[in-house]
C-alpha positions in Angstrom: 192.3 52.2 59.0 193.5 54.1 55.9 191.4 55.5 53.1 192.2 52.7 50.7 190.9 50.1 53.1 187.7 52.1 53.7 187.1 52.4 49.9 187.7 48.6 49.5 185.3 47.8 52.4 182.6 50.1 50.9 182.9 48.3 47.5 182.8 44.8 49.1 179.9 45.8 51.3 178.1 47.3 48.3 178.2 44.0 46.5 177.2 42.0 49.6 174.1 44.3 50.1 172.5 42.8 47.0 172.1 39.2 48.3 171.6 40.4 51.9 168.8 42.8 50.7 167.2 40.0 48.7 167.2 37.7 51.7 165.8 40.4 54.0 163.4 41.7 51.4 164.8 45.1 51.6 166.1 47.4 48.8 169.9 47.0 48.3 170.5 50.8 48.8 168.9 50.7 52.2 171.2 47.7 53.2 174.2 49.5 51.8 173.4 52.6 53.8 173.2 50.6 57.0 176.5 48.9 56.2 178.1 52.3 55.6 176.8 53.5 59.0 178.2 50.4 60.7 181.5 51.0 59.0 181.5 54.5 60.3 181.3 53.3 63.9 184.6 51.4 63.6 187.6 53.1 65.2 190.0 54.9 63.0 187.7 55.0 59.9 188.0 58.0 57.7 187.3 58.8 54.1 188.2 62.3 53.0 187.1 62.3 49.4 187.4 65.7 47.9 183.8 67.0 47.6 184.2 68.2 44.1 185.0 64.7 42.8 182.0 62.9 44.3 179.4 63.9 41.8 181.6 63.6 38.7 182.8 60.1 39.7 179.6 58.5 41.0 176.7 60.2 39.2 177.5 59.7 35.5 177.5 55.8 35.5 174.4 55.7 37.7 172.5 58.0 35.3 173.7 56.2 32.2 172.7 52.8 33.6 169.2 54.1 34.3 168.9 55.6 30.8 169.9 52.3 29.2 167.0 50.5 30.9 164.4 52.9 29.5 163.7 54.9 26.3 163.1 58.5 25.5 159.7 57.8 24.1 158.4 56.7 27.5 159.5 60.0 29.1 158.1 61.9 26.2 154.7 60.5 26.8 154.7 61.6 30.4 156.6 64.9 30.1 153.9 67.0 31.8 153.9 65.3 35.2 157.6 64.7 35.1 158.3 68.4 34.6 155.9 69.2 37.4 157.9 67.1 39.7 161.4 67.6 38.3 161.2 71.4 37.9 158.2 73.0 39.6 158.3 70.9 42.8 162.0 71.4 43.2 161.6 75.2 43.2 158.6 75.0 45.6 160.4 72.6 47.9 163.5 74.7 48.0 161.5 77.9 48.8 159.5 76.2 51.6 162.5 74.5 53.2 164.4 77.9 53.0 161.5 79.7 54.7 161.1 77.1 57.4 164.9 77.0 58.1 165.2 80.8 58.2 162.2 81.1 60.5 163.2 78.3 63.0 166.9 79.1 62.8 167.2 82.9 62.7 171.0 82.8 62.8 171.0 81.0 59.5 171.4 83.5 56.6 168.6 83.4 54.0 171.1 82.4 51.3 172.4 79.5 53.3 168.7 78.5 53.9 168.1 78.5 50.2 171.3 76.3 49.7 169.8 73.9 52.3 166.6 73.8 50.4 168.4 73.1 47.1 170.5 70.3 48.7 167.5 68.5 50.2 164.9 69.0 47.4 165.8 66.4 44.7 165.0 62.7 45.1 167.8 60.4 44.1 167.6 58.6 40.7 169.5 55.5 41.8 167.4 55.0 44.9 164.1 55.6 43.1 165.1 53.3 40.2 166.2 50.5 42.5 163.0 50.8 44.5 160.6 51.1 41.7 161.9 48.2 39.7 161.4 45.7 42.5 158.0 46.7 43.7 156.1 45.7 40.6 154.5 49.2 40.3 152.4 50.1 37.2 154.6 51.2 34.3 153.3 54.8 34.4 154.3 55.2 38.0 157.8 53.8 37.4 158.3 56.1 34.4 157.1 59.1 36.5 159.4 58.3 39.4 162.4 57.5 37.2 161.9 60.6 35.1 161.7 62.8 38.2 164.8 61.3 39.6 166.8 61.7 36.3 165.7 65.3 35.5 165.3 67.0 38.9 169.1 67.2 39.5 169.3 69.8 36.7 167.0 72.1 38.6 168.4 71.5 42.1 172.0 71.9 41.1 171.3 75.1 39.2 169.6 76.6 42.3 172.4 75.3 44.5 175.2 76.9 42.3 173.4 80.3 42.1 172.6 80.3 45.9 176.2 79.4 46.9 177.6 82.1 44.7 175.0 84.5 46.1 176.1 83.8 49.7 179.8 84.1 48.9 179.4 87.3 46.9 176.5 88.8 48.9 174.1 89.0 46.0 171.2 86.6 45.3 169.1 87.1 42.2 166.0 85.1 41.1 166.5 86.2 37.5 170.1 85.0 37.6 168.8 81.6 38.7 166.2 81.5 35.9 168.8 82.5 33.3 171.3 80.0 34.6 168.8 77.3 34.5 168.0 78.0 30.8 171.7 78.1 29.9 172.7 74.9 31.8 169.7 72.9 30.3 170.1 74.0 26.7 173.9 73.8 26.6 173.9 70.5 28.6 171.5 68.9 26.2 173.6 70.1 23.2 176.8 68.8 24.7 175.1 65.4 25.4 173.8 65.1 21.9 177.3 65.9 20.5 178.9 63.3 22.8 176.3 60.7 21.7 177.1 61.3 18.0 180.8 61.2 18.5 180.8 58.1 20.7 178.3 56.4 18.4 180.8 57.0 15.5 183.6 55.5 17.7 181.5 52.5 18.7 181.1 51.5 15.0 184.8 51.5 14.5 185.9 49.3 17.5 186.4 45.7 16.5 185.4 43.8 19.6 182.5 43.8 22.0 184.8 44.1 25.0 186.3 47.4 23.7 182.8 48.7 23.0 181.8 47.9 26.6 184.8 49.8 27.9 184.0 52.8 25.6 180.4 52.8 27.0 181.8 53.4 30.5 183.8 56.4 29.2 180.7 57.9 27.4 178.8 59.3 30.4 182.0 60.7 31.9 183.0 62.4 28.7 179.5 64.0 28.4 179.3 65.0 32.1 182.8 66.5 32.3 182.6 68.3 29.0 179.3 70.0 30.0 180.6 70.7 33.5 183.7 72.4 32.0 181.5 75.0 30.3 179.3 75.4 33.4 176.4 73.5 31.8 174.3 70.6 33.2 176.4 67.4 33.2 173.3 65.5 34.3 171.4 66.5 31.2 174.4 65.9 29.0 174.6 62.2 30.3 170.8 61.8 29.7 170.9 63.2 26.2 173.9 61.1 25.2 172.3 57.9 26.6 169.0 58.5 24.9 170.7 59.3 21.6 172.8 56.1 21.7 169.8 54.0 22.8 167.7 55.3 19.9 170.3 55.1 17.1 172.4 52.0 18.0 169.8 49.2 17.8 171.7 46.7 15.7 169.9 43.3 15.7 173.1 41.5 14.8 175.3 42.9 17.6 174.7 39.9 19.8 178.1 39.9 21.5 177.9 43.6 22.2 174.6 43.3 24.0 175.6 40.3 26.0 179.0 41.7 27.2 177.6 45.2 27.6 174.7 44.1 29.7 176.9 42.0 32.0 179.5 44.7 32.2 176.9 47.4 33.2 175.2 45.1 35.7 178.6 44.9 37.6 179.3 48.6 37.3 175.9 49.6 38.5 176.0 47.3 41.5 179.5 48.5 42.5 178.7 52.2 42.1 175.3 52.0 43.8 176.6 50.0 46.7 179.6 52.3 47.2 177.4 55.4 46.9 174.8 54.5 49.5 177.5 53.0 51.8 179.2 56.4 51.6 175.9 58.1 52.7 175.8 55.9 55.8 179.5 56.6 56.5 179.0 60.4 56.1 176.1 60.3 58.5 178.3 59.0 61.2 181.1 61.4 60.4 178.6 64.3 60.4 177.7 63.4 64.0 181.4 63.8 64.9 181.5 67.3 63.5 178.8 68.7 65.7 180.1 71.1 68.4 177.0 71.9 70.4 175.5 68.4 71.0 173.4 66.3 68.8 169.9 67.0 70.0 169.5 70.6 68.9 170.7 69.8 65.4 168.6 66.6 65.3 165.4 68.5 66.1 166.2 70.9 63.3 167.0 68.0 60.9 163.7 66.2 61.8 161.8 69.4 61.1 163.3 69.6 57.7 162.4 66.0 57.0 158.8 66.6 58.0 158.7 69.7 55.8 160.0 67.8 52.8 157.3 65.1 53.3 154.6 67.6 53.9 155.4 69.6 50.7 155.6 66.5 48.6 152.3 65.2 49.8 150.6 68.6 49.5 151.9 68.9 45.9 150.9 65.5 44.9 147.4 65.6 46.3 146.5 69.3 46.0 148.4 71.2 43.3 147.0 71.5 39.8 145.1 68.2 39.7 148.2 66.2 39.2 146.3 63.0 39.3 144.6 63.9 36.0 147.8 64.9 34.4 149.4 61.6 35.3 146.9 59.7 33.1 148.6 57.6 30.5 147.5 57.3 26.8 148.1 53.6 27.1 144.7 52.0 28.0 146.4 48.9 29.3 147.6 50.7 32.3 145.8 50.6 35.6 143.7 53.8 36.2 145.4 56.3 38.5 143.8 56.8 41.9 144.7 58.1 45.3 146.7 55.0 46.1 149.1 55.4 43.3 149.5 59.1 44.1 150.2 58.1 47.7 153.0 55.8 46.5 154.6 58.6 44.4 154.4 61.0 47.3 156.0 58.6 49.7 158.8 57.6 47.4 160.8 60.8 47.6 164.1 59.3 48.6 167.2 61.4 48.8 170.7 60.2 48.2 174.0 60.9 46.6 173.2 64.3 45.2 172.1 65.5 48.6 175.2 64.3 50.3 177.6 65.3 47.6 176.3 68.9 47.3 176.4 69.3 51.1 180.0 68.1 51.2 181.0 70.4 48.3 180.2 73.5 50.3 183.4 75.6 51.0 184.9 75.1 54.4 184.1 78.7 55.4 180.5 78.6 54.3 178.0 79.8 56.9 176.6 76.9 59.1 178.3 74.3 56.9 178.5 71.7 59.6 174.8 72.0 60.3 173.9 71.8 56.7 176.0 68.7 56.2 174.4 67.0 59.2 170.9 67.9 58.1 171.7 66.6 54.6 172.9 63.3 56.0 169.9 62.9 58.3 167.5 63.7 55.4 169.3 61.1 53.1 169.2 58.4 55.7 165.6 59.0 56.9 164.1 59.3 53.5 166.0 56.1 52.4 165.2 54.0 55.4 161.5 54.9 56.0 160.2 54.5 52.4 162.6 51.7 51.8 161.2 49.6 54.6 157.5 50.6 54.3 156.9 50.9 50.6 156.8 47.2 49.8 154.1 46.7 52.5 152.2 49.8 51.4 152.2 48.7 47.7 151.0 45.3 48.7 148.4 46.8 51.0 147.0 49.1 48.3 147.0 46.3 45.7 149.3 48.3 43.3 151.8 45.6 42.5 150.3 45.3 39.0 153.4 46.2 37.1 154.7 42.6 37.2 151.4 41.4 35.6 151.6 44.2 33.0 155.2 43.3 32.3 154.3 39.6 31.7 151.5 40.7 29.3 153.9 43.0 27.5 156.4 40.1 27.3 153.8 37.8 25.8 153.1 40.5 23.2 156.8 40.8 22.3 157.2 37.0 22.2 154.2 36.8 19.7 155.8 39.5 17.6 159.2 37.7 17.5 157.6 34.4 16.7 155.6 35.9 13.9 158.7 37.4 12.4 160.5 34.1 12.6 157.5 32.3 11.1 157.5 34.7 8.1 161.2 34.0 7.5 160.6 30.3 7.8 157.8 30.4 5.3 160.2 32.1 2.8 162.8 29.4 3.4 160.3 26.7 2.9 159.0 28.4 -0.3 162.4 28.4 -1.9 163.1 24.8 -0.9 165.8 25.5 1.7 163.8 23.5 4.4 161.1 20.8 4.2 157.7 21.1 5.8 158.6 18.7 8.6 161.8 20.6 9.3 160.0 23.9 9.3 157.5 22.5 11.8 160.4 21.4 14.1 162.1 24.8 13.7 158.9 26.6 14.6 158.7 24.5 17.8 162.3 25.2 18.6 161.9 28.9 18.2 158.8 29.0 20.5 160.7 27.1 23.1 163.5 29.6 23.1 161.2 32.6 23.4 159.3 31.1 26.4 162.6 29.9 27.9 161.9 26.1 27.7 163.9 23.1 26.7 162.9 21.8 23.3 165.6 19.5 21.9 165.6 15.8 21.6 168.5 13.6 20.5 167.5 13.6 16.8 167.1 17.3 16.8 170.5 17.8 18.4 172.1 15.8 15.6 170.6 18.3 13.0 172.0 21.4 14.7 175.1 21.7 12.6 173.2 21.2 9.3 170.4 23.6 10.2 172.6 26.2 12.0 172.4 28.7 9.2 168.6 28.5 9.0 168.3 28.8 12.8 170.5 31.9 12.7 168.2 33.5 10.1 165.2 32.8 12.3 166.9 34.4 15.3 168.0 37.4 13.3 164.4 38.0 12.1 163.1 37.7 15.6 165.8 40.1 17.0 165.0 42.7 14.4 161.3 42.6 15.2 161.8 42.8 18.9 164.2 45.7 18.7 161.7 47.7 16.7 159.4 47.5 19.7 162.0 48.6 22.3 161.0 52.2 22.6 157.5 51.2 23.7 158.3 48.2 26.0 162.0 48.4 27.0 161.9 46.0 29.9 159.9 43.3 28.2 162.0 43.6 25.0 165.2 43.4 27.0 164.1 40.1 28.7 163.1 38.5 25.4 166.1 39.9 23.5 168.4 38.4 26.1 167.0 34.9 25.5 167.5 35.4 21.7 171.0 36.7 22.2 172.1 33.8 24.4 171.0 31.3 21.7 172.3 33.5 18.9 175.8 33.4 20.3 176.0 29.7 19.4 175.5 30.4 15.6 
């Protein structure tokens, strides 16, 4: 089986994992990982992707897709707990894993142990986002998990690069790591903002929605690769570009762009996510083949690292700095934080593509490389499967699936806002004689039916569509503008309502 066939099978299985996961009530990344492991058991399978291309190819679209579903304002409200997890916890986890690995495995150099800690410390943004979105968790918890997953790669990759260089050169400096982190973060953010401005200018000059959708796929790659070329954080560059475009390109009249872009990115995200987690399962099987001293000694070491990761995360969440208090939201509509919600955040530390890719990117002559790759594969698989299978049960058991209720409430608020904006425009049209009182009443009923996704047209009303098309278009435009103004506060609810408005707007 050649590499092209393996890649094709991973892509096909990645798409199939979505309906299979829905049927089995399991997260799609978990199903894709199992599919990849099953593919790895087939005779003759091999996928020798160059390690240095895995992160630049797979990570930018996954990060960009996650950013498009959120807003910078949500992360700004919860920046304290996000930084505690995305920066401080990564440093602590790396240090504890390195200490445990160096103690249990004396033959492992300290620098290599630090590399192992950096590889296994960051939870994966794609896995966390896919899991959090389907569990109906409170909005604050979803924001915290997604924010950690998006920003922790900056910290982990900086430690990783400094530690690898230290092992290869024989010098490992803490101050070098701190200085490198500051440089990669600052320059990466600057590159991302510049990319967002440039590509925003290009978006405004492309004539069709299809071309703008294609350019949106190039945007995260341009930001990531440009930052990487100057040794800055490609991850932060993608995030900065995505947040900038999301905040500055809210055109109420770009109906075709939103519809085509949303469908385009749904396909891209499903393909890349499925391929990524299928690759994790495949690499786990291939890591087994690379062991030269039997599986069990390495397996015990890998299980110890998994337990260490879980223990550090639980200790941090429940015992360090009163994190529960720092997690409190300024939004009184959220469910109060308690030990149950903290438990969910602690248990949701799933590793994924960054852990696998950084392990594979180690030089071939790196000390204990085969052991590190095997441990990384075990950590990724175990932390995906166990939380992936148990979190839905745990959330239900703790009664924390309140996010769906909160989202419905937010959606009703957005619908009311959109309806009010349309009503104001309708009153203006009625005042200047464009529509009669009876027609205005029928139009108001029609608009409400659209917003709540109901059928509201009888035969007489259908016959008036052509004549009243311009008026209906004005109502929809007013509603879209009002809804978009609210997106930074309620992105998910706004996206749902906006999609209904866009689908009807495409007719006029």
